[in-house]
ChimeraX commands (.cxc) that place a marker at each C-alpha (Angstrom):
marker #1 position 0.31,-0.02,-0.11 radius 0.5
marker #1 position 1.15,3.86,-1.15 radius 0.5
marker #1 position 1.94,5.31,2.44 radius 0.5
marker #1 position 2.86,9.12,3.25 radius 0.5
marker #1 position 4.16,8.76,6.74 radius 0.5
marker #1 position 5.14,12.74,7.26 radius 0.5
marker #1 position 1.43,15.00,5.68 radius 0.5
marker #1 position 0.52,18.27,7.31 radius 0.5
marker #1 position -2.96,18.48,5.85 radius 0.5
marker #1 position -4.10,19.65,9.48 radius 0.5
marker #1 position -2.32,23.36,8.71 radius 0.5
marker #1 position -4.50,25.92,7.12 radius 0.5
marker #1 position -2.83,25.74,3.60 radius 0.5
marker #1 position -5.89,23.26,3.00 radius 0.5
marker #1 position -8.84,24.93,5.01 radius 0.5
marker #1 position -11.06,25.73,2.11 radius 0.5
marker #1 position -10.20,22.11,0.31 radius 0.5
marker #1 position -9.01,19.95,2.95 radius 0.5
marker #1 position -11.81,16.92,2.15 radius 0.5
marker #1 position -11.44,17.16,-1.65 radius 0.5
marker #1 position -7.36,16.40,-0.67 radius 0.5
marker #1 position -8.38,13.71,1.66 radius 0.5
marker #1 position -10.43,12.29,-0.82 radius 0.5
marker #1 position -7.70,12.58,-3.64 radius 0.5
marker #1 position -6.10,10.19,-1.14 radius 0.5
marker #1 position -9.13,7.91,-0.54 radius 0.5
marker #1 position -9.45,7.14,-4.15 radius 0.5
marker #1 position -5.86,6.75,-4.83 radius 0.5
marker #1 position -6.38,4.08,-1.60 radius 0.5
marker #1 position -3.58,5.56,0.10 radius 0.5
marker #1 position -2.86,5.89,4.19 radius 0.5
marker #1 position -1.28,9.15,5.75 radius 0.5
marker #1 position -0.16,10.44,8.63 radius 0.5
marker #1 position -0.94,13.96,9.77 radius 0.5
marker #1 position 2.19,15.23,11.59 radius 0.5
marker #1 position 1.75,18.17,14.14 radius 0.5
marker #1 position 4.05,21.01,15.12 radius 0.5
marker #1 position 1.75,22.61,17.96 radius 0.5
marker #1 position -0.74,21.20,19.89 radius 0.5
marker #1 position -3.72,22.81,17.95 radius 0.5
marker #1 position -2.42,21.39,15.07 radius 0.5
marker #1 position -1.70,18.08,16.68 radius 0.5
marker #1 position -5.72,18.11,18.12 radius 0.5
marker #1 position -6.56,18.70,13.94 radius 0.5
marker #1 position -4.17,15.54,13.27 radius 0.5
marker #1 position -6.35,13.06,15.22 radius 0.5
marker #1 position -10.02,14.57,14.94 radius 0.5
marker #1 position -8.98,13.53,11.06 radius 0.5
marker #1 position -7.20,10.38,11.98 radius 0.5
marker #1 position -10.30,9.45,13.95 radius 0.5
marker #1 position -13.38,10.80,10.93 radius 0.5
marker #1 position -11.12,8.43,7.98 radius 0.5
marker #1 position -9.86,5.06,7.81 radius 0.5
marker #1 position -7.19,5.70,6.00 radius 0.5
marker #1 position -5.48,8.37,7.63 radius 0.5
marker #1 position -3.42,8.05,11.60 radius 0.5
marker #1 position -1.37,11.42,13.30 radius 0.5
marker #1 position 1.54,12.19,15.00 radius 0.5
marker #1 position 1.20,14.91,18.47 radius 0.5
marker #1 position 4.62,17.31,19.12 radius 0.5
marker #1 position 5.39,20.81,19.38 radius 0.5
marker #1 position 7.91,21.58,16.76 radius 0.5
marker #1 position 11.78,22.82,17.20 radius 0.5
marker #1 position 10.89,25.91,15.91 radius 0.5
marker #1 position 7.90,26.70,17.75 radius 0.5
marker #1 position 9.79,26.20,20.89 radius 0.5
marker #1 position 9.48,29.75,21.78 radius 0.5
marker #1 position 5.81,30.50,21.35 radius 0.5
marker #1 position 4.24,27.61,22.83 radius 0.5
marker #1 position 5.27,26.10,25.70 radius 0.5
marker #1 position 4.95,21.99,25.26 radius 0.5
marker #1 position 2.33,20.78,27.96 radius 0.5
marker #1 position 3.45,17.18,28.73 radius 0.5
marker #1 position 0.19,16.49,29.86 radius 0.5
marker #1 position -1.75,18.09,27.35 radius 0.5
marker #1 position 0.30,16.62,24.73 radius 0.5
marker #1 position -0.52,13.37,27.01 radius 0.5
marker #1 position -3.78,13.86,27.07 radius 0.5
marker #1 position -5.17,13.80,23.14 radius 0.5
marker #1 position -2.63,10.44,22.00 radius 0.5
marker #1 position -5.58,7.60,21.58 radius 0.5
marker #1 position -5.47,4.73,19.58 radius 0.5
marker #1 position -4.62,6.39,15.81 radius 0.5
marker #1 position -1.58,8.36,17.29 radius 0.5
marker #1 position 1.47,6.07,16.07 radius 0.5
marker #1 position 4.13,8.93,17.35 radius 0.5
marker #1 position 4.74,11.42,18.78 radius 0.5
marker #1 position 6.80,14.10,17.00 radius 0.5
marker #1 position 7.50,16.04,15.23 radius 0.5
marker #1 position 10.70,17.11,17.77 radius 0.5
marker #1 position 14.25,18.14,17.65 radius 0.5
marker #1 position 16.93,20.00,16.58 radius 0.5
marker #1 position 16.22,22.86,13.77 radius 0.5
marker #1 position 19.46,24.92,13.01 radius 0.5
marker #1 position 17.91,26.44,10.35 radius 0.5
marker #1 position 15.40,28.71,12.14 radius 0.5
marker #1 position 17.09,30.20,15.20 radius 0.5
marker #1 position 16.09,34.11,15.50 radius 0.5
marker #1 position 13.82,34.21,17.69 radius 0.5
marker #1 position 12.93,37.89,19.44 radius 0.5
marker #1 position 14.61,37.09,23.05 radius 0.5
marker #1 position 16.12,40.76,23.64 radius 0.5
marker #1 position 19.01,38.67,23.47 radius 0.5
marker #1 position 23.28,39.26,22.11 radius 0.5
marker #1 position 22.75,36.55,19.01 radius 0.5
marker #1 position 25.84,34.55,20.57 radius 0.5
marker #1 position 23.64,33.72,23.75 radius 0.5
marker #1 position 20.05,34.18,21.60 radius 0.5
marker #1 position 22.00,30.34,19.46 radius 0.5
marker #1 position 22.51,29.12,22.46 radius 0.5
marker #1 position 19.67,29.33,24.60 radius 0.5
marker #1 position 17.33,28.31,21.60 radius 0.5
marker #1 position 19.50,25.40,21.58 radius 0.5
marker #1 position 19.35,24.61,24.63 radius 0.5
marker #1 position 15.21,24.80,24.18 radius 0.5
marker #1 position 15.22,23.08,21.38 radius 0.5
marker #1 position 17.01,19.60,23.04 radius 0.5
marker #1 position 14.56,19.92,26.83 radius 0.5
marker #1 position 11.86,20.25,24.75 radius 0.5
marker #1 position 12.89,17.00,22.88 radius 0.5
marker #1 position 13.67,15.37,25.62 radius 0.5
marker #1 position 10.06,15.36,26.49 radius 0.5
marker #1 position 9.12,14.15,23.61 radius 0.5
marker #1 position 11.49,10.94,24.11 radius 0.5
marker #1 position 9.46,10.60,27.54 radius 0.5
marker #1 position 6.46,10.91,26.50 radius 0.5
marker #1 position 6.99,8.87,23.20 radius 0.5
marker #1 position 8.24,5.81,26.00 radius 0.5
marker #1 position 5.50,6.38,28.16 radius 0.5
marker #1 position 2.69,5.91,25.15 radius 0.5
marker #1 position 4.70,3.01,23.37 radius 0.5
marker #1 position 5.44,4.94,20.12 radius 0.5
marker #1 position 7.62,5.63,16.93 radius 0.5
marker #1 position 9.50,9.32,17.71 radius 0.5
marker #1 position 9.39,11.40,14.54 radius 0.5
marker #1 position 12.63,13.84,14.46 radius 0.5
marker #1 position 13.28,16.75,13.31 radius 0.5
marker #1 position 16.49,18.32,11.82 radius 0.5
marker #1 position 17.93,21.12,9.43 radius 0.5
marker #1 position 21.48,22.26,9.26 radius 0.5
marker #1 position 22.56,26.23,9.21 radius 0.5
marker #1 position 25.06,26.83,11.63 radius 0.5
marker #1 position 28.30,26.09,10.45 radius 0.5
marker #1 position 30.03,24.56,13.28 radius 0.5
marker #1 position 27.27,22.10,14.09 radius 0.5
marker #1 position 25.41,19.07,12.37 radius 0.5
marker #1 position 22.01,19.11,13.43 radius 0.5
marker #1 position 21.51,15.28,12.34 radius 0.5
marker #1 position 23.97,13.81,14.63 radius 0.5
marker #1 position 23.13,16.27,17.84 radius 0.5
marker #1 position 19.96,13.92,16.76 radius 0.5
marker #1 position 21.42,10.53,16.70 radius 0.5
marker #1 position 23.64,11.08,20.04 radius 0.5
marker #1 position 20.68,12.13,21.97 radius 0.5
marker #1 position 18.59,8.92,20.46 radius 0.5
marker #1 position 21.32,6.74,21.40 radius 0.5
marker #1 position 21.74,8.61,24.45 radius 0.5
marker #1 position 18.28,7.39,25.62 radius 0.5
marker #1 position 17.52,4.15,24.06 radius 0.5
marker #1 position 15.22,5.05,21.79 radius 0.5
marker #1 position 14.02,2.02,20.08 radius 0.5
marker #1 position 11.85,3.48,17.30 radius 0.5
marker #1 position 12.51,6.73,15.39 radius 0.5
marker #1 position 12.55,8.68,11.83 radius 0.5
marker #1 position 14.58,11.14,10.47 radius 0.5
marker #1 position 12.25,13.40,8.68 radius 0.5
marker #1 position 12.79,15.00,5.35 radius 0.5
marker #1 position 16.40,14.05,5.82 radius 0.5
marker #1 position 19.34,16.01,4.58 radius 0.5
marker #1 position 22.24,15.09,5.95 radius 0.5
marker #1 position 24.79,13.11,4.24 radius 0.5
marker #1 position 26.01,9.75,3.25 radius 0.5
marker #1 position 28.06,9.71,6.05 radius 0.5
marker #1 position 25.01,10.55,8.86 radius 0.5
marker #1 position 22.71,9.12,6.83 radius 0.5
marker #1 position 25.58,5.67,7.12 radius 0.5
marker #1 position 25.31,6.09,11.49 radius 0.5
marker #1 position 21.59,6.49,11.37 radius 0.5
marker #1 position 20.48,3.42,9.89 radius 0.5
marker #1 position 23.18,1.32,11.93 radius 0.5
marker #1 position 21.85,2.67,14.69 radius 0.5
marker #1 position 18.45,0.74,13.35 radius 0.5
marker #1 position 16.68,3.86,13.19 radius 0.5
marker #1 position 14.86,5.23,9.49 radius 0.5
marker #1 position 15.78,8.02,7.24 radius 0.5
marker #1 position 12.35,10.02,5.41 radius 0.5
marker #1 position 12.85,10.39,1.33 radius 0.5
marker #1 position 10.83,14.02,0.42 radius 0.5
marker #1 position 9.78,15.44,-2.90 radius 0.5
marker #1 position 14.00,17.06,-2.81 radius 0.5
marker #1 position 14.83,13.86,-4.15 radius 0.5
marker #1 position 13.38,14.44,-7.72 radius 0.5
marker #1 position 14.79,17.99,-8.11 radius 0.5
marker #1 position 17.73,18.33,-10.60 radius 0.5
marker #1 position 19.82,20.41,-8.84 radius 0.5
marker #1 position 20.89,20.34,-5.73 radius 0.5
marker #1 position 20.03,17.34,-4.62 radius 0.5
marker #1 position 23.07,14.74,-5.31 radius 0.5
marker #1 position 24.13,13.47,-1.90 radius 0.5
marker #1 position 19.86,13.54,-1.07 radius 0.5
marker #1 position 20.32,10.80,-4.59 radius 0.5
marker #1 position 23.09,9.26,-2.81 radius 0.5
marker #1 position 21.77,8.49,0.27 radius 0.5
marker #1 position 18.72,7.22,-1.29 radius 0.5
marker #1 position 21.16,5.04,-3.63 radius 0.5
marker #1 position 23.34,3.49,-1.42 radius 0.5
marker #1 position 20.82,3.21,2.51 radius 0.5
marker #1 position 19.35,-0.02,2.01 radius 0.5
marker #1 position 15.37,-0.22,1.34 radius 0.5
marker #1 position 14.23,-1.08,4.23 radius 0.5
marker #1 position 15.38,1.56,6.41 radius 0.5
marker #1 position 13.41,4.07,4.14 radius 0.5
marker #1 position 10.03,6.15,4.10 radius 0.5
marker #1 position 8.58,8.17,1.81 radius 0.5
marker #1 position 6.46,11.15,3.19 radius 0.5
marker #1 position 5.30,14.55,1.59 radius 0.5
marker #1 position 5.58,17.15,4.05 radius 0.5
marker #1 position 3.31,18.72,2.16 radius 0.5
marker #1 position 2.29,21.19,1.56 radius 0.5
marker #1 position 6.07,21.87,1.06 radius 0.5
marker #1 position 8.66,20.33,-0.63 radius 0.5
marker #1 position 6.29,19.14,-3.75 radius 0.5
marker #1 position 8.13,16.39,-6.46 radius 0.5
marker #1 position 9.09,16.79,-9.90 radius 0.5
marker #1 position 6.91,17.93,-11.65 radius 0.5
marker #1 position 4.83,20.13,-9.46 radius 0.5
marker #1 position 7.81,21.49,-7.33 radius 0.5
marker #1 position 7.17,25.19,-6.56 radius 0.5
marker #1 position 3.11,24.74,-6.14 radius 0.5
marker #1 position 1.18,23.39,-2.74 radius 0.5
marker #1 position 2.50,19.25,-2.34 radius 0.5
marker #1 position -0.33,17.38,-1.78 radius 0.5
marker #1 position -0.23,13.47,-0.13 radius 0.5
marker #1 position -0.72,11.72,-3.47 radius 0.5
marker #1 position 2.17,13.05,-4.74 radius 0.5
marker #1 position 4.43,11.25,-2.54 radius 0.5
marker #1 position 4.10,8.46,-5.85 radius 0.5
marker #1 position 6.78,10.32,-7.22 radius 0.5
marker #1 position 9.25,10.20,-4.41 radius 0.5
marker #1 position 8.70,6.37,-4.66 radius 0.5
marker #1 position 9.10,6.57,-8.62 radius 0.5
marker #1 position 12.72,8.38,-7.94 radius 0.5
marker #1 position 13.29,5.84,-4.87 radius 0.5
marker #1 position 13.18,2.96,-7.97 radius 0.5
marker #1 position 14.69,4.67,-10.80 radius 0.5
marker #1 position 17.99,5.72,-8.55 radius 0.5
marker #1 position 17.59,1.49,-6.87 radius 0.5
marker #1 position 17.15,0.15,-10.18 radius 0.5
marker #1 position 13.87,-1.59,-9.29 radius 0.5
marker #1 position 10.28,-0.62,-9.78 radius 0.5
marker #1 position 8.00,0.98,-8.50 radius 0.5
marker #1 position 6.14,-1.56,-7.12 radius 0.5
marker #1 position 9.01,-2.56,-5.12 radius 0.5
marker #1 position 9.33,0.81,-3.61 radius 0.5
marker #1 position 5.80,1.28,-2.43 radius 0.5
marker #1 position 5.07,-2.40,-0.68 radius 0.5
marker #1 position 9.32,-1.85,0.97 radius 0.5
marker #1 position 8.25,1.36,2.97 radius 0.5
marker #1 position 4.52,0.13,3.74 radius 0.5
marker #1 position 6.59,-1.99,5.41 radius 0.5
marker #1 position 8.20,-0.43,7.70 radius 0.5
marker #1 position 5.98,1.90,8.03 radius 0.5
marker #1 position 4.06,-1.06,9.36 radius 0.5
marker #1 position 6.72,-2.25,11.18 radius 0.5
marker #1 position 8.20,1.37,12.48 radius 0.5
marker #1 position 3.97,2.87,13.31 radius 0.5
marker #1 position 2.99,-0.01,14.56 radius 0.5
marker #1 position 0.68,0.26,11.76 radius 0.5
marker link #1:1,2 radius 0.2
marker link #1:2,3 radius 0.2
marker link #1:3,4 radius 0.2
marker link #1:4,5 radius 0.2
marker link #1:5,6 radius 0.2
marker link #1:6,7 radius 0.2
marker link #1:7,8 radius 0.2
marker link #1:8,9 radius 0.2
marker link #1:9,10 radius 0.2
marker link #1:10,11 radius 0.2
marker link #1:11,12 radius 0.2
marker link #1:12,13 radius 0.2
marker link #1:13,14 radius 0.2
marker link #1:14,15 radius 0.2
marker link #1:15,16 radius 0.2
marker link #1:16,17 radius 0.2
marker link #1:17,18 radius 0.2
marker link #1:18,19 radius 0.2
marker link #1:19,20 radius 0.2
marker link #1:20,21 radius 0.2
marker link #1:21,22 radius 0.2
marker link #1:22,23 radius 0.2
marker link #1:23,24 radius 0.2
marker link #1:24,25 radius 0.2
marker link #1:25,26 radius 0.2
marker link #1:26,27 radius 0.2
marker link #1:27,28 radius 0.2
marker link #1:28,29 radius 0.2
marker link #1:29,30 radius 0.2
marker link #1:30,31 radius 0.2
marker link #1:31,32 radius 0.2
marker link #1:32,33 radius 0.2
marker link #1:33,34 radius 0.2
marker link #1:34,35 radius 0.2
marker link #1:35,36 radius 0.2
marker link #1:36,37 radius 0.2
marker link #1:37,38 radius 0.2
marker link #1:38,39 radius 0.2
marker link #1:39,40 radius 0.2
marker link #1:40,41 radius 0.2
marker link #1:41,42 radius 0.2
marker link #1:42,43 radius 0.2
marker link #1:43,44 radius 0.2
marker link #1:44,45 radius 0.2
marker link #1:45,46 radius 0.2
marker link #1:46,47 radius 0.2
marker link #1:47,48 radius 0.2
marker link #1:48,49 radius 0.2
marker link #1:49,50 radius 0.2
marker link #1:50,51 radius 0.2
marker link #1:51,52 radius 0.2
marker link #1:52,53 radius 0.2
marker link #1:53,54 radius 0.2
marker link #1:54,55 radius 0.2
marker link #1:55,56 radius 0.2
marker link #1:56,57 radius 0.2
marker link #1:57,58 radius 0.2
marker link #1:58,59 radius 0.2
marker link #1:59,60 radius 0.2
marker link #1:60,61 radius 0.2
marker link #1:61,62 radius 0.2
marker link #1:62,63 radius 0.2
marker link #1:63,64 radius 0.2
marker link #1:64,65 radius 0.2
marker link #1:65,66 radius 0.2
marker link #1:66,67 radius 0.2
marker link #1:67,68 radius 0.2
marker link #1:68,69 radius 0.2
marker link #1:69,70 radius 0.2
marker link #1:70,71 radius 0.2
marker link #1:71,72 radius 0.2
marker link #1:72,73 radius 0.2
marker link #1:73,74 radius 0.2
marker link #1:74,75 radius 0.2
marker link #1:75,76 radius 0.2
marker link #1:76,77 radius 0.2
marker link #1:77,78 radius 0.2
marker link #1:78,79 radius 0.2
marker link #1:79,80 radius 0.2
marker link #1:80,81 radius 0.2
marker link #1:81,82 radius 0.2
marker link #1:82,83 radius 0.2
marker link #1:83,84 radius 0.2
marker link #1:84,85 radius 0.2
marker link #1:85,86 radius 0.2
marker link #1:86,87 radius 0.2
marker link #1:87,88 radius 0.2
marker link #1:88,89 radius 0.2
marker link #1:89,90 radius 0.2
marker link #1:90,91 radius 0.2
marker link #1:91,92 radius 0.2
marker link #1:92,93 radius 0.2
marker link #1:93,94 radius 0.2
marker link #1:94,95 radius 0.2
marker link #1:95,96 radius 0.2
marker link #1:96,97 radius 0.2
marker link #1:97,98 radius 0.2
marker link #1:98,99 radius 0.2
marker link #1:99,100 radius 0.2
marker link #1:100,101 radius 0.2
marker link #1:101,102 radius 0.2
marker link #1:102,103 radius 0.2
marker link #1:103,104 radius 0.2
marker link #1:104,105 radius 0.2
marker link #1:105,106 radius 0.2
marker link #1:106,107 radius 0.2
marker link #1:107,108 radius 0.2
marker link #1:108,109 radius 0.2
marker link #1:109,110 radius 0.2
marker link #1:110,111 radius 0.2
marker link #1:111,112 radius 0.2
marker link #1:112,113 radius 0.2
marker link #1:113,114 radius 0.2
marker link #1:114,115 radius 0.2
marker link #1:115,116 radius 0.2
marker link #1:116,117 radius 0.2
marker link #1:117,118 radius 0.2
marker link #1:118,119 radius 0.2
marker link #1:119,120 radius 0.2
marker link #1:120,121 radius 0.2
marker link #1:121,122 radius 0.2
marker link #1:122,123 radius 0.2
marker link #1:123,124 radius 0.2
marker link #1:124,125 radius 0.2
marker link #1:125,126 radius 0.2
marker link #1:126,127 radius 0.2
marker link #1:127,128 radius 0.2
marker link #1:128,129 radius 0.2
marker link #1:129,130 radius 0.2
marker link #1:130,131 radius 0.2
marker link #1:131,132 radius 0.2
marker link #1:132,133 radius 0.2
marker link #1:133,134 radius 0.2
marker link #1:134,135 radius 0.2
marker link #1:135,136 radius 0.2
marker link #1:136,137 radius 0.2
marker link #1:137,138 radius 0.2
marker link #1:138,139 radius 0.2
marker link #1:139,140 radius 0.2
marker link #1:140,141 radius 0.2
marker link #1:141,142 radius 0.2
marker link #1:142,143 radius 0.2
marker link #1:143,144 radius 0.2
marker link #1:144,145 radius 0.2
marker link #1:145,146 radius 0.2
marker link #1:146,147 radius 0.2
marker link #1:147,148 radius 0.2
marker link #1:148,149 radius 0.2
marker link #1:149,150 radius 0.2
marker link #1:150,151 radius 0.2
marker link #1:151,152 radius 0.2
marker link #1:152,153 radius 0.2
marker link #1:153,154 radius 0.2
marker link #1:154,155 radius 0.2
marker link #1:155,156 radius 0.2
marker link #1:156,157 radius 0.2
marker link #1:157,158 radius 0.2
marker link #1:158,159 radius 0.2
marker link #1:159,160 radius 0.2
marker link #1:160,161 radius 0.2
marker link #1:161,162 radius 0.2
marker link #1:162,163 radius 0.2
marker link #1:163,164 radius 0.2
marker link #1:164,165 radius 0.2
marker link #1:165,166 radius 0.2
marker link #1:166,167 radius 0.2
marker link #1:167,168 radius 0.2
marker link #1:168,169 radius 0.2
marker link #1:169,170 radius 0.2
marker link #1:170,171 radius 0.2
marker link #1:171,172 radius 0.2
marker link #1:172,173 radius 0.2
marker link #1:173,174 radius 0.2
marker link #1:174,175 radius 0.2
marker link #1:175,176 radius 0.2
marker link #1:176,177 radius 0.2
marker link #1:177,178 radius 0.2
marker link #1:178,179 radius 0.2
marker link #1:179,180 radius 0.2
marker link #1:180,181 radius 0.2
marker link #1:181,182 radius 0.2
marker link #1:182,183 radius 0.2
marker link #1:183,184 radius 0.2
marker link #1:184,185 radius 0.2
marker link #1:185,186 radius 0.2
marker link #1:186,187 radius 0.2
marker link #1:187,188 radius 0.2
marker link #1:188,189 radius 0.2
marker link #1:189,190 radius 0.2
marker link #1:190,191 radius 0.2
marker link #1:191,192 radius 0.2
marker link #1:192,193 radius 0.2
marker link #1:193,194 radius 0.2
marker link #1:194,195 radius 0.2
marker link #1:195,196 radius 0.2
marker link #1:196,197 radius 0.2
marker link #1:197,198 radius 0.2
marker link #1:198,199 radius 0.2
marker link #1:199,200 radius 0.2
marker link #1:200,201 radius 0.2
marker link #1:201,202 radius 0.2
marker link #1:202,203 radius 0.2
marker link #1:203,204 radius 0.2
marker link #1:204,205 radius 0.2
marker link #1:205,206 radius 0.2
marker link #1:206,207 radius 0.2
marker link #1:207,208 radius 0.2
marker link #1:208,209 radius 0.2
marker link #1:209,210 radius 0.2
marker link #1:210,211 radius 0.2
marker link #1:211,212 radius 0.2
marker link #1:212,213 radius 0.2
marker link #1:213,214 radius 0.2
marker link #1:214,215 radius 0.2
marker link #1:215,216 radius 0.2
marker link #1:216,217 radius 0.2
marker link #1:217,218 radius 0.2
marker link #1:218,219 radius 0.2
marker link #1:219,220 radius 0.2
marker link #1:220,221 radius 0.2
marker link #1:221,222 radius 0.2
marker link #1:222,223 radius 0.2
marker link #1:223,224 radius 0.2
marker link #1:224,225 radius 0.2
marker link #1:225,226 radius 0.2
marker link #1:226,227 radius 0.2
marker link #1:227,228 radius 0.2
marker link #1:228,229 radius 0.2
marker link #1:229,230 radius 0.2
marker link #1:230,231 radius 0.2
marker link #1:231,232 radius 0.2
marker link #1:232,233 radius 0.2
marker link #1:233,234 radius 0.2
marker link #1:234,235 radius 0.2
marker link #1:235,236 radius 0.2
marker link #1:236,237 radius 0.2
marker link #1:237,238 radius 0.2
marker link #1:238,239 radius 0.2
marker link #1:239,240 radius 0.2
marker link #1:240,241 radius 0.2
marker link #1:241,242 radius 0.2
marker link #1:242,243 radius 0.2
marker link #1:243,244 radius 0.2
marker link #1:244,245 radius 0.2
marker link #1:245,246 radius 0.2
marker link #1:246,247 radius 0.2
marker link #1:247,248 radius 0.2
marker link #1:248,249 radius 0.2
marker link #1:249,250 radius 0.2
marker link #1:250,251 radius 0.2
marker link #1:251,252 radius 0.2
marker link #1:252,253 radius 0.2
marker link #1:253,254 radius 0.2
marker link #1:254,255 radius 0.2
marker link #1:255,256 radius 0.2
marker link #1:256,257 radius 0.2
marker link #1:257,258 radius 0.2
marker link #1:258,259 radius 0.2
marker link #1:259,260 radius 0.2
marker link #1:260,261 radius 0.2
marker link #1:261,262 radius 0.2
marker link #1:262,263 radius 0.2
marker link #1:263,264 radius 0.2
marker link #1:264,265 radius 0.2
marker link #1:265,266 radius 0.2
marker link #1:266,267 radius 0.2
marker link #1:267,268 radius 0.2
view
C-alpha cells in the first residue's frame, strides 16, 4: 500500500479544500500520517485520523515553535488515542534560530538550542511512556553543528528504539550512522529535483530500502513535476518512482517495502 508517512493536512493551507484533498487520497487507496507542529495542529491531526479510516496522527511541538508555545506534557499526552502512532515532530532546527528575546545573537543561539533539546527530551519521555515511535526533525544551518548528528547522539543516549529522521537532508556518512543504529530515513520531494539533490540521491542509492520511508511534508517540498506548488499526499508516488529509478528496481517494490517499513515502525 502507498503511504505518506509525513503530511500536514492539519495545516491551514488546506482549510478551503481539505476534504477534496482527502478524497483524492481515498481514491488512491493510500494511507496518510498527519503530523502535529503545535498543540492545535496536533489536535486536528487526531480528529482527521478519527474521522478517516486511512489516516493516522502524530502529536508534537516542532522545534521552531519552542518559544511560541510551551510544551505541556500532559496536554499532549491527553490527546493520544489509538489512532496516534508517533510523537513528534521534534528535534533540532539550526536554520530557524532567530527569536526576538532581547539577547545578543551568541546567547540567543545557545538559548534556542538548549530549549530545543529540553523539549526534544520531553517528547522522548512521552514516546516511551506511550510506546510510540518518534518523528525527528533536523535541519542544518550552523557552520559547526550538524543537526542530524546531534539528534542521533540523543536517540542513542536515551535508548530510543523506534524513530525516523524525517525529511533527511544530511550526507551519506551521517545516513549510514543513523541506519546502523536501526533508525529510519524519511525521503521527500527534493530527491526528485534536478539541481542540488546529488547528495540526497547518493543517500538513497547507498542506504538499504528496508530503512527508508517515503513522505511529502506537504504542503511543502512538492516533487517534480509539481515543484513550487502546494504539495499533497498523493504526490508521494513521485518520491517512490525516483527511489525506484535510483535503485534500479520497480516502483511497486518501493511502495511495498516502504509500506512494510511504516507498518513496523508505527505499528499500523
